[in-house]
Every structure is written in structure tokens, then in C-alpha cells.
C-alpha positions as CSV (number, residue, x, y, z in Angstrom):
1,X,-54.2,-63.9,44.3
2,X,-51.5,-65.2,46.6
3,X,-51.9,-65.6,50.3
4,X,-49.4,-65.4,53.0
5,X,-48.2,-68.6,54.6
6,X,-49.3,-72.1,53.7
7,X,-52.1,-72.2,51.1
8,X,-52.6,-76.0,50.7
9,X,-55.1,-77.9,52.7
10,X,-54.0,-80.8,54.9
11,X,-56.1,-83.1,57.1
12,X,-55.9,-86.0,59.4
13,X,-56.6,-88.8,57.0
14,X,-59.6,-87.1,55.7
15,X,-61.0,-86.4,59.1
16,X,-62.9,-83.2,60.0
17,X,-61.7,-80.3,62.0
18,X,-62.7,-80.0,65.6
19,X,-65.7,-77.9,66.5
20,X,-63.5,-75.3,68.2
21,X,-61.5,-74.9,64.9
22,X,-64.6,-74.5,62.8
23,X,-66.0,-72.0,65.3
24,X,-62.8,-70.0,65.2
25,X,-62.7,-70.0,61.4
26,X,-66.4,-69.0,61.2
27,X,-65.8,-66.0,63.5
28,X,-62.8,-64.9,61.4
29,X,-65.0,-65.2,58.3
30,X,-67.7,-63.2,59.9
31,X,-65.4,-60.3,60.8
32,X,-64.1,-60.4,57.2
33,X,-67.7,-59.9,55.7
34,X,-66.7,-56.7,54.0
35,X,-63.9,-58.4,52.0
36,X,-64.2,-60.0,48.5
37,X,-65.7,-63.5,48.7
38,X,-62.8,-65.2,46.9
39,X,-60.3,-63.5,49.2
40,X,-62.1,-64.6,52.3
41,X,-62.2,-68.2,51.0
42,X,-58.5,-68.3,50.4
43,X,-57.7,-66.9,53.8
44,X,-59.9,-69.4,55.6
45,X,-58.2,-72.2,53.7
46,X,-54.8,-70.8,54.8
47,X,-55.9,-70.6,58.4
48,X,-57.3,-74.1,58.4
49,X,-54.0,-75.4,56.9
50,X,-52.1,-73.6,59.6
51,X,-54.2,-75.0,62.4
52,X,-54.0,-78.6,61.1
53,X,-50.3,-78.5,60.4
54,X,-49.4,-77.0,63.8
55,X,-51.7,-79.5,65.6
56,X,-50.1,-82.4,63.7
57,X,-46.6,-81.1,64.7
58,X,-47.7,-80.8,68.3
59,X,-49.2,-84.2,68.6
60,X,-52.5,-84.5,66.8
61,X,-56.0,-83.2,66.4
62,X,-56.4,-82.8,70.2
63,X,-53.8,-80.0,70.1
64,X,-56.0,-77.8,67.9
65,X,-57.4,-76.0,70.9
66,X,-53.8,-75.2,72.1
67,X,-52.9,-73.9,68.6
68,X,-56.0,-71.7,68.5
69,X,-55.3,-70.3,72.0
70,X,-51.9,-69.0,70.7
71,X,-53.4,-67.3,67.7
72,X,-54.8,-63.8,67.4
73,X,-58.5,-63.3,68.2
74,X,-60.8,-63.7,65.2
75,X,-61.4,-59.9,65.1
76,X,-57.7,-59.1,65.2
77,X,-56.9,-61.7,62.6
78,X,-59.6,-60.3,60.3
79,X,-58.4,-56.8,60.8
80,X,-54.9,-57.7,59.8
81,X,-56.1,-59.4,56.6
82,X,-58.3,-56.4,55.7
83,X,-55.2,-54.2,56.0
84,X,-53.4,-56.5,53.5
85,X,-56.1,-57.2,51.0
86,X,-58.6,-54.3,51.5
87,X,-62.4,-54.1,51.2
88,X,-64.7,-55.4,48.6
89,X,-65.9,-53.2,45.7
90,X,-69.3,-52.3,47.3
91,X,-67.6,-51.0,50.4
92,X,-65.0,-49.1,48.4
93,X,-67.7,-47.4,46.4
94,X,-69.6,-46.5,49.7
95,X,-66.4,-45.0,51.2
96,X,-65.8,-42.9,48.1
97,X,-69.5,-41.7,48.0
98,X,-69.3,-40.6,51.7
99,X,-66.0,-38.8,51.1
100,X,-67.4,-37.0,48.0
101,X,-70.5,-35.9,49.9
102,X,-68.6,-34.6,52.9
103,X,-66.0,-32.9,50.7
104,X,-68.8,-30.9,48.9
105,X,-70.1,-29.7,52.2
106,X,-66.7,-28.3,53.2
107,X,-66.6,-25.8,50.3
108,X,-67.1,-22.2,51.7
109,X,-70.1,-21.5,49.5
110,X,-72.4,-23.0,52.1
111,X,-71.4,-20.3,54.6
112,X,-72.4,-17.7,52.0
113,X,-75.8,-19.3,51.2
114,X,-76.6,-20.5,54.7
115,X,-74.9,-18.3,57.4
116,X,-75.5,-20.8,60.2
117,X,-73.8,-23.7,58.3
118,X,-70.4,-24.6,59.7
119,X,-68.0,-25.7,57.0
120,X,-65.3,-25.9,59.7
121,X,-67.3,-28.6,61.5
122,X,-67.8,-30.5,58.2
123,X,-64.1,-30.3,57.4
124,X,-63.2,-31.8,60.8
125,X,-65.8,-34.5,60.2
126,X,-64.2,-35.2,56.8
127,X,-60.8,-35.6,58.4
128,X,-62.2,-38.1,60.9
129,X,-63.8,-40.1,58.2
130,X,-60.6,-40.1,56.1
131,X,-58.7,-41.3,59.1
132,X,-61.2,-44.0,59.9
133,X,-61.3,-45.3,56.3
134,X,-57.5,-45.3,56.2
135,X,-57.1,-47.2,59.5
136,X,-59.7,-49.8,58.5
137,X,-59.2,-50.2,54.8
138,X,-55.5,-49.8,54.4
139,X,-53.1,-47.3,52.9
140,X,-54.2,-47.8,49.2
141,X,-57.8,-47.0,50.1
142,X,-56.6,-44.1,52.3
143,X,-54.6,-42.6,49.4
144,X,-57.6,-43.0,47.1
145,X,-60.1,-41.3,49.3
146,X,-57.6,-38.5,50.1
147,X,-57.1,-37.7,46.4
148,X,-60.9,-38.0,45.9
149,X,-61.6,-35.5,48.7
150,X,-59.0,-33.0,47.3
151,X,-60.3,-33.2,43.7
152,X,-64.0,-33.0,44.8
153,X,-63.3,-29.7,46.6
154,X,-61.4,-28.3,43.6
155,X,-64.1,-29.3,41.1
156,X,-67.1,-28.2,43.1
157,X,-65.5,-24.8,43.9
158,X,-64.7,-24.4,40.2
159,X,-68.3,-25.1,39.2
160,X,-69.7,-22.7,41.8
161,X,-67.1,-20.0,41.0
162,X,-68.0,-20.2,37.3
163,X,-71.4,-18.9,38.2
164,X,-70.9,-16.7,41.2
165,X,-67.3,-15.6,40.7
166,X,-64.4,-16.8,42.9
167,X,-64.5,-13.5,44.9
168,X,-68.1,-14.2,45.9
169,X,-66.9,-17.4,47.6
170,X,-63.3,-16.9,48.8
171,X,-61.9,-13.6,49.8
172,X,-58.5,-12.4,50.7
173,X,-56.1,-15.1,51.6
174,X,-58.9,-17.7,51.7
175,X,-57.9,-19.0,48.3
176,X,-54.5,-20.2,49.5
177,X,-56.0,-21.6,52.7
178,X,-58.6,-23.5,50.7
179,X,-55.9,-24.9,48.4
180,X,-53.6,-25.9,51.2
181,X,-56.3,-27.6,53.3
182,X,-57.4,-29.5,50.2
183,X,-53.9,-30.8,49.4
184,X,-53.3,-31.7,53.0
185,X,-56.2,-34.1,52.9
186,X,-54.0,-36.6,51.1
187,X,-51.3,-37.0,53.8
188,X,-53.9,-36.6,56.5
189,X,-55.6,-39.7,55.3
190,X,-52.6,-41.7,54.1
191,X,-49.8,-41.2,56.7
192,X,-51.8,-42.4,59.7
193,X,-53.0,-45.4,57.8
194,X,-49.4,-46.1,56.7
195,X,-48.1,-45.9,60.3
196,X,-51.0,-48.0,61.6
197,X,-50.3,-50.7,58.9
198,X,-46.7,-50.8,59.8
199,X,-47.7,-51.4,63.5
200,X,-50.2,-54.0,62.6
201,X,-47.7,-55.9,60.4
202,X,-45.7,-56.8,63.5
203,X,-46.5,-60.3,64.5
204,X,-48.7,-60.9,61.5
205,X,-49.1,-64.2,59.5
206,X,-46.7,-62.9,56.9
207,X,-43.9,-65.5,56.5
208,X,-41.8,-66.2,53.5
209,X,-42.8,-69.3,51.5
210,X,-40.4,-72.2,51.8
211,X,-40.0,-75.9,51.1
212,X,-42.0,-78.1,53.5
213,X,-39.1,-80.4,54.1
214,X,-36.7,-77.7,55.2
215,X,-36.1,-77.1,58.9
216,X,-35.1,-74.3,61.2
217,X,-34.5,-73.9,64.9
218,X,-37.1,-72.7,67.4
219,X,-36.0,-69.3,68.8
220,X,-37.3,-70.4,72.2
221,X,-36.0,-74.0,72.8
222,X,-33.9,-74.4,69.7
223,X,-35.7,-77.6,68.6
224,X,-35.7,-78.5,64.9
225,X,-39.0,-77.6,63.3
226,X,-40.3,-77.2,59.7
227,X,-39.8,-73.8,58.1
228,X,-43.6,-73.7,57.4
229,X,-44.6,-74.4,61.0
230,X,-45.8,-71.4,62.9
231,X,-45.7,-73.2,66.3
232,X,-42.9,-75.2,67.8
233,X,-43.8,-78.9,68.2
234,X,-41.6,-79.1,71.4
235,X,-42.4,-76.0,73.5
236,X,-45.6,-75.0,71.7
237,X,-44.5,-71.4,71.3
238,X,-45.3,-69.2,68.3
239,X,-42.3,-68.9,66.0
240,X,-43.6,-66.5,63.3
């Protein structure tokens, strides 16, 4: 798997990172606990390389605290990476299981068997869960759970209708409403996640790979800096 930004590890003659750097990286790693282990490791290496490189360009290890102060908070950084790479398999399975369970409870048969049961409330809860998963796990997961919810409702209704008869569950124009509400679960889960991801991508770590020896101008002070640098060595401003 490829990671955004600089993926190689650089150091100060073999020296260790400052405690502040290690504390920052540990917090980012903690917020990424739901992501695959291999992905987390690669991201931490990337962030470590970025901090070291930027501090070197700014004057040395003592500048690491300045570099970290300009970076996103550990929680925000982890959230951005989860949007890009998604959750680990156990969490994806858990999300799908929850969506299947809630989707079954939104089929109208429950109102027939248990008059006090509100499928409308369960449907609203399903929408909120789909939106939450999409906003946290990215657009791919949002699309997956949206399709899962739709298919679950169709399959479960078909199984019940084969025994009770469709008219015993849905009457009048209810069939069309059920079909429409099921299909709409896909855009309901996907579109907000897509919009949120686009918003989150602004100011992310995503920069095009380039040769370390190439240079560019800082947009703030127009000093000459490396194309792989994310902070200007002259003014200290973030340039990515």
C-alpha cells in the first residue's frame, strides 16, 4: 500500500525523536486503533519522516515542537487517514452486522405482529447509523452499508411474504413506498459521506510525490524550499 507524502525514514545521525514527537505520534496511533495494523505502521513512519525532515529544514531537532504545533491535532489527523484508508476488517464486519440487524427491524411485518413496534423509528435510526458510518469510515464503506441495507430489506420482506403473502404485510401504495425508501438508503449513506470526504481533503497531507532534490517557492515568503517539504524553512509556514 502506498502512503501520501514522504514514506522513507530520516533521522539526525541515528538520534532519537524528541519526547514531544513520540507523544504526538503515539496519540495519532491511538486514534487510529480501528485501522489495519500495517496501515497504521506506514502512516506513523510517514508522519515521523515529515516531522524530522521539516525540523531539519527549519534548523534542527529543537524545531520539532514548532513543526508539531503547525500540524493537525492527533484526532483530526487520524480522522483524515481513516477517511482515506478505511477501517480494519473487524470493524467493517461489525458495521455490516449492525446495518443488517437494523434493516430487518424496519420491515413493516413488525407492525403487523407487534402493533406497538415503530418501524418508522427504526428506519430513522438506520438512517442515522448509515450517516455515522459513512462520515467515519469513508465513502466506500458508506456505499457498501447502503447497498447492504437495501438488499437486506428486500430479502427479508421476500422471505416473510413467501409465508404470509405480500398483501398481509404491505397494502395499497405501501409496496412502492417500501421500494423507494429502500433504494434511497444508498444515496442517503453515500452522498453525505462523499461531501464530507471532499471537505476533509482540504488541507490534508496529500501531496504529489516528487524528487527530493527539486525545489519550489514558498507561497508565503517565496523562499526556495524542497518540493517534499511541508513547512517553509524560512518563515515556518505550512506549504501543503
